[in-house]
C-alpha positions as CSV (number, residue, x, y, z in Angstrom):
1,M,16.0,-16.1,35.4
2,T,19.7,-15.4,34.6
3,S,20.9,-13.0,31.9
4,G,22.1,-16.0,29.9
5,E,18.6,-17.6,30.1
6,K,17.0,-14.3,29.0
7,R,19.3,-14.0,26.0
8,A,18.6,-17.6,25.0
9,G,14.8,-17.0,25.3
10,A,15.1,-13.8,23.2
11,K,17.0,-15.8,20.5
12,R,14.3,-18.5,20.5
13,D,11.6,-15.9,20.2
14,A,13.4,-14.2,17.3
15,S,14.0,-17.6,15.6
16,L,10.3,-18.5,15.9
17,A,9.3,-15.0,14.5
18,A,11.6,-15.4,11.6
19,G,10.3,-18.9,10.9
20,S,6.7,-17.7,11.0
21,G,7.6,-14.8,8.6
22,R,9.2,-17.2,6.1
23,A,6.2,-19.5,6.3
24,E,3.9,-16.6,5.5
25,R,6.2,-15.4,2.6
26,A,6.3,-19.0,1.2
27,K,2.5,-18.6,0.5
28,T,3.1,-15.2,-1.2
29,R,3.4,-15.0,-5.0
30,L,5.1,-11.9,-6.3
31,L,5.3,-10.7,-10.0
32,L,8.4,-8.9,-11.0
33,V,8.0,-7.0,-14.3
34,E,11.6,-6.1,-15.3
35,D,13.3,-6.3,-18.7
36,D,16.9,-5.9,-17.3
37,A,17.9,-9.5,-17.1
38,D,20.8,-8.9,-14.6
39,L,18.7,-6.8,-12.3
40,A,15.8,-9.3,-12.5
41,R,18.1,-12.2,-11.7
42,G,19.5,-10.5,-8.7
43,L,16.1,-9.5,-7.3
44,V,14.7,-13.0,-7.9
45,F,17.6,-14.6,-6.0
46,N,17.2,-12.3,-3.0
47,L,13.4,-12.4,-2.9
48,E,13.4,-16.2,-3.1
49,H,16.1,-16.2,-0.4
50,E,13.6,-14.3,1.8
51,G,11.0,-17.0,1.1
52,Y,8.8,-15.4,-1.6
53,R,7.7,-17.2,-4.7
54,V,8.6,-15.0,-7.7
55,L,7.2,-14.9,-11.3
56,V,9.2,-12.8,-13.8
57,A,7.8,-11.0,-16.8
58,R,10.2,-9.3,-19.2
59,D,7.5,-7.1,-20.8
60,G,3.9,-6.0,-20.6
61,A,2.6,-8.9,-22.6
62,E,4.2,-11.5,-20.3
63,A,2.9,-9.5,-17.3
64,Q,-0.6,-9.6,-18.6
65,R,-0.4,-13.4,-19.1
66,A,1.0,-13.8,-15.6
67,M,-1.8,-11.8,-14.0
68,K,-4.5,-13.8,-15.9
69,G,-2.8,-17.2,-15.5
70,G,-4.0,-20.0,-13.2
71,G,-2.6,-21.1,-9.9
72,D,-2.3,-18.9,-6.8
73,P,-3.1,-15.2,-7.4
74,V,-0.3,-12.6,-7.5
75,A,-0.1,-10.9,-4.1
76,L,2.0,-7.9,-5.2
77,V,3.6,-6.6,-8.4
78,V,7.0,-4.9,-8.7
79,L,6.6,-3.0,-12.0
80,D,9.3,-1.3,-14.0
81,L,7.8,1.7,-15.8
82,Q,10.1,1.4,-18.8
83,L,9.2,-1.8,-20.7
84,P,10.3,-2.8,-24.2
85,D,6.7,-3.2,-25.5
86,G,5.1,-0.2,-23.9
87,D,4.6,2.0,-20.9
88,G,4.4,0.4,-17.4
89,L,1.8,3.1,-16.5
90,A,-0.5,2.0,-19.3
91,L,-0.2,-1.6,-17.9
92,L,-1.1,-0.3,-14.4
93,H,-4.0,1.6,-15.9
94,R,-5.3,-1.5,-17.6
95,W,-5.2,-3.5,-14.4
96,R,-7.1,-0.9,-12.5
97,V,-9.8,-0.5,-15.2
98,D,-10.2,-4.3,-15.2
99,G,-10.9,-4.0,-11.4
100,S,-7.6,-5.4,-10.1
101,R,-6.6,-4.0,-6.7
102,V,-3.4,-6.0,-6.5
103,P,-0.8,-3.8,-4.8
104,V,1.9,-2.4,-7.1
105,I,5.3,-0.9,-6.4
106,C,6.7,1.0,-9.4
107,L,10.4,1.2,-10.3
108,T,11.4,4.4,-12.0
109,A,14.6,5.9,-13.3
110,R,15.6,9.3,-12.0
111,S,14.8,10.9,-15.3
112,Q,11.2,9.5,-15.0
113,E,10.3,11.1,-11.7
114,T,7.6,13.1,-13.3
115,D,5.9,9.7,-13.9
116,V,5.6,9.2,-10.1
117,V,2.5,11.5,-9.8
118,S,0.8,9.7,-12.7
119,G,1.5,6.3,-11.1
120,L,0.0,7.4,-7.8
121,K,-3.1,8.8,-9.6
122,L,-3.5,5.4,-11.3
123,G,-3.4,3.5,-8.0
124,A,0.3,2.6,-7.5
125,D,0.9,1.8,-3.8
126,D,4.5,2.9,-3.7
127,Y,7.5,3.7,-6.0
128,M,11.2,3.4,-5.8
129,T,13.8,5.3,-7.8
130,K,16.7,3.4,-9.4
131,P,19.3,2.7,-8.2
132,F,17.8,1.4,-4.9
133,G,19.0,-0.7,-2.0
134,L,17.7,-4.2,-1.7
135,A,16.9,-3.9,2.0
136,Q,14.8,-0.9,1.2
137,L,12.8,-2.8,-1.4
138,L,12.3,-5.7,0.9
139,A,11.0,-3.4,3.6
140,R,8.6,-1.7,1.2
141,I,7.3,-5.0,-0.1
142,E,6.7,-6.3,3.5
143,A,5.0,-3.0,4.5
144,V,2.6,-3.0,1.5
145,L,1.7,-6.7,2.0
146,R,1.2,-6.1,5.7
147,R,-1.2,-3.3,5.0
148,T,-3.1,-5.4,2.4
149,R,-3.4,-8.3,4.8
150,S,-4.8,-6.0,7.5
151,T,-7.3,-4.4,5.2
152,D,-8.5,-7.8,3.9
153,E,-8.8,-9.2,7.4
154,A,-10.8,-6.2,8.6
155,T,-13.1,-6.4,5.5
156,S,-13.7,-10.1,6.1
157,T,-14.5,-9.6,9.8
158,M,-17.0,-6.9,9.0
159,S,-18.6,-9.0,6.3
160,A,-18.9,-12.0,8.6
161,R,-20.6,-9.8,11.2
162,S,-23.0,-8.5,8.7
163,D,-23.8,-12.0,7.3
164,R,-24.5,-13.4,10.8
165,S,-26.7,-10.6,12.0
166,G,-28.7,-10.0,8.8
167,P,-30.1,-6.7,7.5
168,G,-31.3,-4.0,9.8
169,T,-29.4,-5.1,12.9
170,G,-26.8,-3.4,15.1
171,A,-24.0,-5.3,13.3
172,V,-24.9,-3.8,10.0
173,A,-25.1,-0.3,11.6
174,E,-21.6,-1.0,13.0
175,V,-20.3,-1.8,9.5
176,A,-21.8,1.4,8.2
177,A,-20.3,3.4,11.0
178,N,-16.9,1.9,10.3
179,S,-17.2,2.4,6.6
180,I,-18.8,5.8,6.0
181,V,-16.9,9.0,7.0
182,L,-18.4,12.4,6.8
183,L,-15.9,15.3,6.3
184,G,-18.0,18.4,6.0
185,E,-19.6,18.3,2.6
186,V,-17.6,15.2,1.6
187,R,-18.7,11.7,2.2
188,V,-16.2,8.9,2.1
189,D,-17.1,5.2,1.8
190,L,-14.0,3.3,2.9
191,A,-15.5,-0.1,1.9
192,S,-15.9,0.9,-1.7
193,H,-13.1,3.6,-1.8
194,R,-15.7,6.0,-3.2
195,V,-15.6,9.7,-2.3
196,H,-18.7,11.7,-2.9
197,R,-18.0,15.5,-3.3
198,P,-20.2,18.5,-4.1
199,D,-18.4,18.6,-7.5
200,G,-18.7,14.9,-8.3
201,E,-17.4,11.5,-7.3
202,Q,-13.8,10.2,-7.0
203,E,-12.2,7.0,-6.0
204,L,-9.4,6.4,-3.5
205,T,-6.5,4.2,-4.4
206,P,-5.9,1.3,-1.9
207,I,-2.9,3.2,-0.4
208,E,-5.0,6.4,0.0
209,A,-7.7,4.4,1.7
210,D,-5.2,2.8,4.1
211,L,-3.6,6.2,4.8
212,L,-7.0,7.7,5.6
213,R,-7.9,4.9,7.9
214,Y,-4.6,5.3,9.7
215,L,-5.1,9.0,10.1
216,L,-8.7,8.6,11.3
217,A,-7.7,6.1,14.0
218,R,-5.3,8.7,15.3
219,R,-7.3,11.9,14.7
220,G,-6.3,14.9,16.8
221,R,-2.7,13.6,17.3
222,V,0.3,15.1,15.6
223,L,1.9,12.3,13.6
224,D,5.6,12.6,12.8
225,R,6.6,11.9,9.2
226,S,9.0,9.2,10.4
227,E,6.1,7.4,12.2
228,L,3.9,7.5,9.1
229,L,6.7,6.3,6.8
230,K,7.5,3.4,9.2
231,S,3.9,2.4,9.6
232,M,2.7,2.8,6.0
233,W,5.8,2.1,4.0
234,G,8.2,0.3,6.3
235,V,10.9,2.9,6.1
236,E,12.1,5.6,8.4
237,R,14.6,7.7,6.3
238,R,13.8,11.4,6.3
239,H,14.7,11.7,2.6
240,E,11.9,9.4,1.7
241,T,9.3,12.0,2.8
242,R,8.5,12.8,-0.8
243,T,6.6,9.5,-1.0
244,L,4.4,10.5,2.0
245,D,3.9,14.1,0.9
246,N,2.8,13.0,-2.6
247,H,0.2,10.7,-1.2
248,V,-1.0,13.3,1.3
249,A,-1.4,15.8,-1.5
250,R,-3.4,13.3,-3.6
251,L,-5.6,12.4,-0.6
252,R,-6.3,16.1,0.1
253,K,-7.5,16.7,-3.4
254,K,-10.1,14.1,-2.9
255,I,-11.3,14.6,0.7
256,E,-10.9,18.4,1.1
257,V,-13.3,20.9,-0.5
258,D,-10.4,23.4,-0.7
259,P,-7.1,21.4,-0.7
260,A,-5.1,24.6,-0.7
261,R,-6.7,25.5,2.7
262,P,-7.3,22.0,4.3
263,R,-9.8,21.7,7.1
264,F,-9.1,18.1,8.1
265,L,-5.7,16.9,6.9
266,V,-3.5,19.7,8.1
267,T,0.3,20.1,8.0
268,V,2.2,20.6,11.2
269,H,5.2,22.4,9.9
270,G,8.6,20.9,10.7
271,V,6.9,17.8,12.2
272,G,4.3,16.0,10.1
273,Y,0.5,15.9,9.9
274,R,-2.6,16.0,12.0
275,F,-6.1,14.9,11.2
276,E,-8.6,17.3,12.7
277,T,-11.9,16.1,14.0
278,G,-13.7,19.0,12.4
């Protein structure tokens, strides 16, 4: 094969991949909750250009109606925390209390960065500080959706195995083995996101559960921050490590008996993190 033929083949492969990505995005319904009309208009234009279907809500009331409305379910929400009729965090809290696990990316002004921790506690999957780059937002959306699809597919596969095999069989034992993680005195149920600790029960947010799964699959390895950012959030920039560090800190508080002296999720200074086997 000549170099020209190789280049042509690579272009065909890239074109097919792009077409497949657009076809997948055409099935994906996003909800943008943003009261700034100019910003919303620009985001909608670019998101639709990428192939997404986009609903726009200008305030919390419209967002609530959009979430409860008919038609295809919302696959992801981009949520501004400053809304004209209330706090975006209160809206997020209401959705989580109602049982919604739809992934949420929060938009926050620089003066609101203290709200980031609150958002993560309530189950936000990611956040971005205004002003932000469009390419970065698109990468974050795609990364969150990719994680969500992977988790849903894994759950469906395990459920199907369990249904086929019936209770008390090896397949059910396999589901239990894949779902229950024992970390010393702490028991984590990855299927239900519940953490059973000596001092009580807590619940993992969807992103915390995904991060724990990723770390468990690579236990014993030193994971560079850039690898984690790329795999979990679709970004590689070093200055974005605050996103990762915040999630790691939250996860430690739930799975470590003594988060100040972690036994399992340890920091490798100057590099990243390692999940110890115990």
